[in-house]
Kinemage of the C-alpha trace (Angstrom):
@kinemage 1
@onewidth
@group {chain A} dominant
@subgroup {mainchain}
@vectorlist {calphas} color= white
{ca met a 1} P 0.130 -0.010 0.008
{ca ser a 2} L 1.477 3.630 -0.678
{ca glu a 3} L 2.020 6.689 1.510
{ca glu a 4} L -0.981 8.212 -0.308
{ca ala a 5} L -3.192 5.216 0.431
{ca ala a 6} L -2.322 4.124 3.856
{ca ile a 7} L -3.305 7.965 5.089
{ca ala a 8} L -6.548 7.957 3.045
{ca ala a 9} L -7.282 4.535 5.238
{ca thr a 10} L -6.669 6.267 7.924
{ca val a 11} L -8.366 9.187 7.559
{ca ala a 12} L -11.545 7.295 7.310
{ca arg a 13} L -10.832 5.065 9.967
{ca arg a 14} L -10.821 7.794 11.637
{ca ala a 15} L -14.090 9.284 10.502
{ca pro a 16} L -16.794 7.035 12.241
{ca ala a 17} L -14.529 7.147 15.265
{ca gln a 18} L -15.126 10.861 15.502
{ca gln a 19} L -18.574 10.966 14.436
{ca arg a 20} L -19.239 8.392 17.178
{ca ser a 21} L -17.434 10.601 19.454
{ca arg a 22} L -19.708 13.588 18.748
{ca glu a 23} L -22.366 12.144 18.972
{ca arg a 24} L -21.483 10.161 22.561
{ca leu a 25} L -20.716 14.033 23.740
{ca glu a 26} L -23.783 15.128 22.331
{ca arg a 27} L -25.976 12.814 23.988
{ca ile a 28} L -23.889 13.285 27.511
{ca leu a 29} L -24.843 16.916 27.009
{ca ala a 30} L -27.956 16.446 26.531
{ca val a 31} L -28.641 14.014 29.463
{ca ala a 32} L -27.168 16.493 31.656
{ca ser a 33} L -29.440 19.271 30.385
{ca asp a 34} L -32.343 17.107 30.749
{ca leu a 35} L -31.553 15.808 34.535
{ca ile a 36} L -30.466 20.208 35.290
{ca ala a 37} L -34.031 20.455 34.210
{ca arg a 38} L -35.734 18.235 36.389
{ca lys a 39} L -33.578 18.071 39.274
{ca gly a 40} L -31.509 21.516 39.287
{ca ser a 41} L -27.671 20.326 38.934
{ca asp a 42} L -27.042 19.666 42.389
{ca gln a 43} L -28.802 16.412 42.512
{ca met a 44} L -27.783 15.416 39.495
{ca lys a 45} L -24.770 12.796 39.792
{ca met a 46} L -22.517 11.348 37.397
{ca ser a 47} L -23.127 7.955 37.214
{ca glu a 48} L -26.949 8.896 36.383
{ca ile a 49} L -26.221 10.897 33.295
{ca ala a 50} L -23.643 7.647 32.118
{ca asp a 51} L -26.650 5.575 32.672
{ca leu a 52} L -29.375 7.701 30.795
{ca ala a 53} L -26.457 8.459 27.736
{ca gly a 54} L -25.839 4.258 27.964
{ca ile a 55} L -22.045 4.645 27.880
{ca ser a 56} L -19.800 3.804 31.046
{ca ile a 57} L -18.390 5.852 33.976
{ca gly a 58} L -14.964 5.122 32.675
{ca ser a 59} L -16.538 6.324 29.171
{ca leu a 60} L -18.050 9.500 30.818
{ca tyr a 61} L -15.047 10.886 32.577
{ca gln a 62} L -13.341 10.735 29.665
{ca tyr a 63} L -15.159 13.590 28.482
{ca phe a 64} L -15.877 15.277 31.276
{ca pro a 65} L -13.871 14.836 34.866
{ca asp a 66} L -16.812 15.777 37.100
{ca lys a 67} L -19.733 17.433 36.647
{ca ser a 68} L -18.798 21.030 37.412
{ca ala a 69} L -16.726 20.310 33.521
{ca ile a 70} L -20.468 19.490 32.389
{ca ile a 71} L -21.959 22.326 33.568
{ca arg a 72} L -19.186 24.548 32.345
{ca thr a 73} L -19.377 23.437 28.440
{ca leu a 74} L -23.388 24.091 28.935
{ca ala a 75} L -23.027 27.706 30.236
{ca glu a 76} L -20.068 28.105 27.536
{ca arg a 77} L -22.231 26.981 24.826
{ca phe a 78} L -25.261 28.870 25.842
{ca asn a 79} L -23.265 31.981 26.203
{ca gly a 80} L -21.742 31.239 22.575
{ca glu a 81} L -25.452 31.162 21.149
{ca ser a 82} L -26.532 34.521 23.303
{ca arg a 83} L -23.052 35.957 21.407
{ca lys a 84} L -24.109 35.662 17.912
{ca cys a 85} L -27.318 37.445 18.849
{ca ile a 86} L -25.961 40.191 20.405
{ca glu a 87} L -23.393 40.783 17.560
{ca ala a 88} L -26.995 39.734 14.860
{ca ala a 89} L -29.100 42.625 16.572
{ca leu a 90} L -25.951 45.231 16.829
{ca ala a 91} L -24.775 44.677 14.007
{ca asp a 92} L -25.787 47.448 12.091
{ca val a 93} L -26.866 49.885 14.528
{ca arg a 94} L -25.531 53.258 13.288
{ca gly a 95} L -27.927 55.588 15.117
{ca leu a 96} L -28.877 56.118 18.676
{ca asp a 97} L -32.584 55.667 17.970
{ca gly a 98} L -31.313 51.861 16.008
{ca leu a 99} L -29.370 51.463 19.224
{ca leu a 100} L -31.711 51.838 22.226
{ca ala a 101} L -33.938 50.054 20.191
{ca ala a 102} L -31.932 47.126 19.741
{ca tyr a 103} L -30.532 47.255 23.036
{ca ser a 104} L -34.073 47.193 24.409
{ca gly a 105} L -35.049 44.397 22.802
{ca leu a 106} L -31.908 42.176 24.129
{ca val a 107} L -32.824 43.163 27.643
{ca asp a 108} L -36.209 41.927 27.010
{ca gln a 109} L -34.781 38.980 25.100
{ca tyr a 110} L -32.434 37.565 27.458
{ca tyr a 111} L -35.126 37.912 30.381
{ca gln a 112} L -37.688 35.641 28.642
{ca ile a 113} L -34.581 33.067 28.153
{ca phe a 114} L -33.536 33.477 31.811
{ca leu a 115} L -37.648 32.618 32.076
{ca ala a 116} L -37.713 29.574 29.831
{ca glu a 117} L -34.198 27.803 30.515
{ca pro a 118} L -34.096 26.321 33.543
{ca val a 119} L -31.184 24.884 32.570
{ca met a 120} L -29.235 28.227 32.270
{ca arg a 121} L -31.301 29.207 34.787
{ca asp a 122} L -29.764 26.837 37.592
{ca ile a 123} L -26.213 27.057 36.011
{ca trp a 124} L -26.988 30.875 36.692
{ca ser a 125} L -28.360 30.970 40.146
{ca gly a 126} L -24.384 29.307 41.192
{ca met a 127} L -22.025 31.817 39.329
{ca gln a 128} L -21.577 33.189 42.590
{ca val a 129} L -20.226 30.078 44.810
{ca asp a 130} L -18.436 28.304 41.933
{ca arg a 131} L -15.193 30.419 41.020
{ca gln a 132} L -14.833 29.405 37.263
{ca leu a 133} L -18.107 29.797 36.566
{ca ala a 134} L -18.220 33.280 38.085
{ca glu a 135} L -15.099 33.638 35.144
{ca ile a 136} L -17.188 32.617 32.528
{ca glu a 137} L -19.502 35.304 33.152
{ca leu a 138} L -17.089 37.486 33.942
{ca ala a 139} L -15.578 36.866 30.722
{ca glu a 140} L -19.118 36.828 29.158
{ca ser a 141} L -19.976 40.073 29.910
{ca arg a 142} L -16.748 41.514 28.446
{ca ala a 143} L -17.173 40.083 25.271
{ca ala a 144} L -21.010 41.329 25.313
{ca gly a 145} L -19.669 44.594 26.228
{ca ala a 146} L -17.183 45.160 23.698
{ca leu a 147} L -20.131 44.462 21.236
{ca leu a 148} L -22.207 46.830 22.670
{ca ala a 149} L -19.258 49.621 23.205
{ca ala a 150} L -18.632 49.184 19.616
{ca ala a 151} L -21.902 50.191 18.488
{ca met a 152} L -22.167 52.846 20.556
{ca met a 153} L -18.751 54.293 19.137
{ca arg a 154} L -19.952 53.740 15.448
{ca ile a 155} L -22.736 56.325 16.856
{ca arg a 156} L -20.596 58.717 18.934
{ca pro a 157} L -16.795 58.293 17.147
{ca asp a 158} L -15.503 61.151 19.466
{ca ser a 159} L -16.683 59.631 22.175
{ca asp a 160} L -14.212 58.744 25.269
{ca pro a 161} L -12.997 54.694 23.828
{ca glu a 162} L -12.235 53.526 27.325
{ca arg a 163} L -15.169 55.411 29.152
{ca thr a 164} L -17.364 53.524 26.513
{ca ala a 165} L -15.922 50.271 27.779
{ca ser a 166} L -15.972 50.993 31.181
{ca thr a 167} L -19.736 51.980 30.602
{ca ala a 168} L -21.171 49.575 28.325
{ca phe a 169} L -19.089 46.661 30.298
{ca leu a 170} L -20.829 47.723 33.721
{ca ile a 171} L -24.287 47.749 32.042
{ca trp a 172} L -23.159 44.137 30.617
{ca his a 173} L -22.622 43.088 34.128
{ca leu a 174} L -24.807 44.450 36.424
{ca gly a 175} L -27.555 43.228 33.443
{ca glu a 176} L -26.551 39.500 34.378
{ca ala a 177} L -27.490 40.461 37.773
{ca thr a 178} L -30.585 41.710 37.529
{ca met a 179} L -31.416 38.884 35.182
{ca arg a 180} L -30.740 36.752 38.590
{ca leu a 181} L -32.638 38.712 40.846
{ca ala a 182} L -35.953 39.379 38.624
{ca val a 183} L -35.749 35.919 38.263
{ca ser a 184} L -36.007 34.772 42.020
{ca tyr a 185} L -39.016 36.872 42.535
{ca asp a 186} L -42.319 36.339 41.244
{ca ala a 187} L -43.548 37.382 37.190
{ca val a 188} L -44.837 40.754 38.252
{ca glu a 189} L -41.874 41.913 40.441
{ca gly a 190} L -39.592 40.389 38.418
{ca ala a 191} L -40.823 42.235 35.231
{ca ala a 192} L -41.100 45.121 36.968
{ca leu a 193} L -36.676 44.950 37.863
{ca val a 194} L -36.064 44.311 34.581
{ca asp a 195} L -37.955 47.187 33.145
{ca asp a 196} L -36.607 49.652 35.775
{ca phe a 197} L -32.932 48.162 35.029
{ca lys a 198} L -33.618 48.689 31.372
{ca arg a 199} L -34.801 52.134 31.756
{ca met a 200} L -31.751 53.624 34.106
{ca thr a 201} L -29.365 51.730 31.083
{ca val a 202} L -31.356 53.446 28.192
{ca arg a 203} L -30.912 56.710 29.556
{ca glu a 204} L -27.415 56.139 30.436
{ca leu a 205} L -26.661 54.886 26.697
{ca ala a 206} L -27.908 58.027 25.533
{ca thr a 207} L -25.886 60.338 27.490
{ca pro a 208} L -23.120 61.492 25.440
{ca arg a 209} L -19.631 60.416 27.099
{ca asp a 210} L -16.559 63.315 26.018
C-alpha cells in the first residue's frame, strides 16, 4: 500500500470514530440538560448521567472529569449562542434610536430566556459560588460589553473609548445580576425590576461621553 493510500485509509477509519465521539458528547450534554431541568444541578450525579446516556462511567470521565465540567460546557455553549444574537442585533446599528431599540430588545429577549430555560437558570444561580462559572460570566460580560461599546462608538465616534468600554461592560455585567434577581421573584415583580434596569441603562446609553 502506498503512503497516500495508507493516509487515506487512516482518515477513513478516524471519521466514523470522530462522528461517534461527537454523537456521544451531544448525548451526554442532552442527558445532563434534562436532569438539571428536572431536578437541578445539585442533585445530578455522574453515575446517573452515564446510565441515561448509555455509556460506562469510565467513558463519561474521558469526556468530563467531573460534574462541574459538564455545567461549564453547557454555560459556554449558551453564552456562544447568546453572543451570536447580540452580534446580529447590534451589527447594523448606526444611530442612537437604533441602538436604544436594539438594546431594549436584547434585554427583553435575555429575560425571556432566563424564564424559559431552567437549565441556564440553574447554572446562573450557581455562578456566585462557583469561581470558574463566575469567571465564565465575567468573560462573557466583557465580550458582550465590547460588542455594545463598538455600537456606541459607531454612533458617537468622538466619545472617549475607555469610558465607553467601561460603561458598556458595567451595563452588561449588572444586567446579568438583574436577571438573576428578577427570576427569584414572582413574574410581576421580576418584570418590573427588568423594566427599571432597562429604563436606567437606556438613559445611560443616551448620555454623551466626551
